[in-house]
N, C-alpha and C positions, 0 to 999 in steps of 0.2 A: 401457710401463706401461698405456697405453690398451688395447692389444691384449689384454694379460693380464686386465685388468678386464672387457673384453667377453666373454672366454672364461669367466671365473669366474662372472660374473652372467648372461651371455647363455644359456649352455647350460641351466641349471636353469629360467630364466624361459621359454625356448622350450618346454621339456618341460611346464611348468605350463600354458602357454597352449594347447598341443595337447590336454592332458587336459580343460581347462575350455571348449574351443571351443563345444561344443553348448550348454552352460549359458549362455555369454556371448551366443550368437546368440539364444537364446530370451528372455533378459532384454532384449536390444536391441529385439526385436520387441514384447514386452509394453510396454516404455517408449514406443515409437513409437505403438502403438495407443492407449495412455492419453493421450499428448500430443495426438493428433488428436481423440480423443473429447472432450477438454476444450475444444478450439477450436471445435467445430461447434455450430450451433444445433439440430441434429437428432441423435437417437441414432445412434451408430456400431455396426453389428452386430458381435457377438463373432466372427463367422466371417471378418471382414476380416483379411487378412494384410498387414502392412506391413514391408517389408524395410529401412526407414529412415525418417527424419523427413520429414513432409509439411508444407509451409509454407502457412498459411491467412491470408488478408488480407481486409479489408473487413468486410462485414456478416455473414459466416460462414453465409449461407443456402445450405447444401450438404447434399444428401441422398445417401447412399451405400447401395447394395444389399448383399445377402448375397454372401459368397464372392468378394469382389474381391481382387485382388493389386496392391499399389502398391509400386513401386520407390522408392529414395530421391530426394530433392531435387525433388519435384513441387511446383508452385506452383498453388494454387487460390484464386481471388479473385472475390468478388461485390461489386457496388456497387448503391446505390439499392434498388429492389425486386426485382432480378434474383435468380435461383436457378440453381444447378448441380445437376442430377440425374444421378447415375451409376448405371446399372442393375446388377443382380446378375451376377456372373461376369466383370466387366470386368477387364482388365489394363492398367495405365497404367505406362509405363516411365520410367526415370530422366530427370529434367529437363523433363518435359512441363509446359507452361503452359496452364491453362484459366482464362479470364477472362470473366465474365458481367456485362454492364450491362443487357442485355435478357433473357437467359436462354440456358442451354446444357443440352440434354438429350442424354444418351448412352445408347443402348439396351443391353439385356443382352448379355453375351458379346462385346462389342467390345474389340479390342486397339488400343492407342495406343502407337506407337513412341517411342523416345528423342527428346527435345528437340522434339517436335511442339508447335505453337502453335495453340490454338483460342481465338480472341478474337472476340467478337460486336460490338465497337465500333471505330470509327476516329476519329482526331482531326479536328477541323474547322480551317479557316483563316479568319482575319478580318484585315482591314487595320488594325483598331482596337486589336488586342491581340496578345500572344504566342501561339504555338501551344499552350503549356501552359494558358493561360487561356481559349482559344477554345471550349472545350467539345468534345462528341463527338456522333456519331450512332451508334445501336446498333440492330441487328436480330437476333432470336434465331437460334440455330443448333440444328438437330436432326440428330443422328446416329443411324441406325437400329441394329438388333440384328445381331450377328455381323459387324460392319464391321471391316476391317483397315486401319488408318492407319499408313503406314510412318514410318520415322525422318525427322525434320526437316520433316514436312509442316506447311503453314500452312493453316488453315481460317478464312475471313473471315465477317463477319456476314451474316445472311440466307440462308445456305446450308443445304440439306437433303441429307444423304447417305443413300441408301436402304439397306434391309436387305441384308446380305451383299455390299456393295460393297467394293472394294479400292482404296486410294489409294497409288500408288507413292512411294517415298522422295523427299523434298525437293520434292514437288509443292506448288503453290499453288492451293487450291480456291477459285475465285471464283464458281462457279455450281453449281446443283444437280447431284447425281450420281444417276442412276437405280439402282434396286436391281440387285444382281448384276452391276454393271458395274465394269470395271477402268479406272482413269484414272491418267494420269501427266503430268508436264511442268509448265511455267509459261507460261500458266495451264493447270491440269489439263484434259485432254481424254481422251475414251474411246479406249482402245487394244484393248479386248476386251470380250466379254460372256459371262457364264457361263450355260449353259442350266439350266433348272429340273431338279432331281433328281426322278426318277419312281420 
């Protein structure tokens, strides 16, 4: 009985879903764009393409440039007076977390891989209270233009990543990365340098 019902209902439903796929995708993107625009304290450009929902937390002090591409399940969070500024042409992949308590700036054209974590704050410890109540220290993060940050990378507070640098997958960036340098590992260390194009 269940198999017959699946065939009777499933075949026409599959055909309908195939026919309406493009319309459904466009409606999902429009809804995701409108949802993010409603959450932000700054206008969201119409050129931004959202392939799924972006989650916004905290003070919502987030500026996004033109022609960005955001995959689903991104976490954007600002606290206190901090801001997140994402430059034009950036691509942020699924599951990336960007958290600012001092400030995070991401230059134009930068690519951020899946599940990367960019957080400018660390918890403090105190003998008098729990770690949750002990507060935090925060230092701004600056990521230049045309940077490629691989899947699963962690960037900690106080770090500057120079223009056109590359950060290998799963690296932990604890210190500055010079422009046009390739880093990898835990902690991230230079493994190559790209020469200037002439």
